[in-house]
C-alpha positions as CSV (number, residue, x, y, z in Angstrom):
1,X,0.2,-5.9,-6.3
2,X,4.0,-6.0,-6.6
3,X,4.5,-9.5,-7.1
4,X,6.6,-10.7,-9.9
5,X,4.6,-14.6,-10.2
6,X,0.9,-14.0,-9.9
7,X,-1.6,-17.0,-9.6
8,X,-3.8,-17.8,-12.2
9,X,-6.6,-17.1,-9.7
10,X,-5.3,-13.4,-8.9
11,X,-5.1,-12.5,-12.8
12,X,-8.5,-13.5,-13.3
13,X,-9.5,-11.4,-10.3
14,X,-7.8,-8.5,-11.6
15,X,-8.7,-8.7,-14.9
16,X,-12.5,-8.7,-13.8
17,X,-11.8,-5.9,-11.8
18,X,-10.3,-4.2,-14.7
19,X,-13.4,-4.8,-17.0
20,X,-15.4,-3.5,-14.6
21,X,-13.9,-0.5,-14.0
22,X,-15.7,1.4,-17.4
23,X,-18.1,4.2,-17.4
24,X,-21.6,3.6,-17.9
25,X,-22.3,3.2,-21.5
26,X,-24.3,6.1,-23.1
27,X,-27.0,3.7,-24.3
28,X,-28.1,2.6,-20.6
29,X,-28.1,6.1,-19.5
30,X,-30.3,7.0,-22.4
31,X,-32.6,4.0,-21.9
32,X,-33.0,4.6,-18.1
33,X,-33.7,8.3,-18.6
34,X,-30.8,9.3,-16.6
35,X,-32.1,7.4,-13.8
36,X,-28.7,5.8,-13.8
37,X,-25.9,8.3,-14.6
38,X,-23.2,6.7,-13.4
39,X,-20.9,3.6,-12.4
40,X,-20.8,3.8,-8.7
41,X,-18.1,1.3,-8.7
42,X,-15.8,2.9,-10.9
43,X,-12.6,3.5,-8.8
44,X,-9.4,5.2,-9.3
45,X,-6.0,3.8,-8.6
46,X,-4.8,6.4,-6.6
47,X,-8.0,6.9,-4.4
48,X,-9.4,3.3,-4.0
49,X,-7.8,0.1,-3.7
50,X,-8.5,-3.4,-4.4
51,X,-8.5,-5.5,-1.3
52,X,-7.5,-8.9,-2.7
53,X,-5.7,-11.2,-1.1
54,X,-2.3,-12.3,-2.7
């Protein structure tokens, strides 16, 4: 997204994706006895791009 002017809707979507791009909390891993170990939706800015409409 190289736009200089982003709409409010797009900003909110980008903010949500930024919040989602976190590792799994340690307490969640401990609580599930390591059945869930990582966040499968985590992405790297180089490897996987967001497909958002401008």
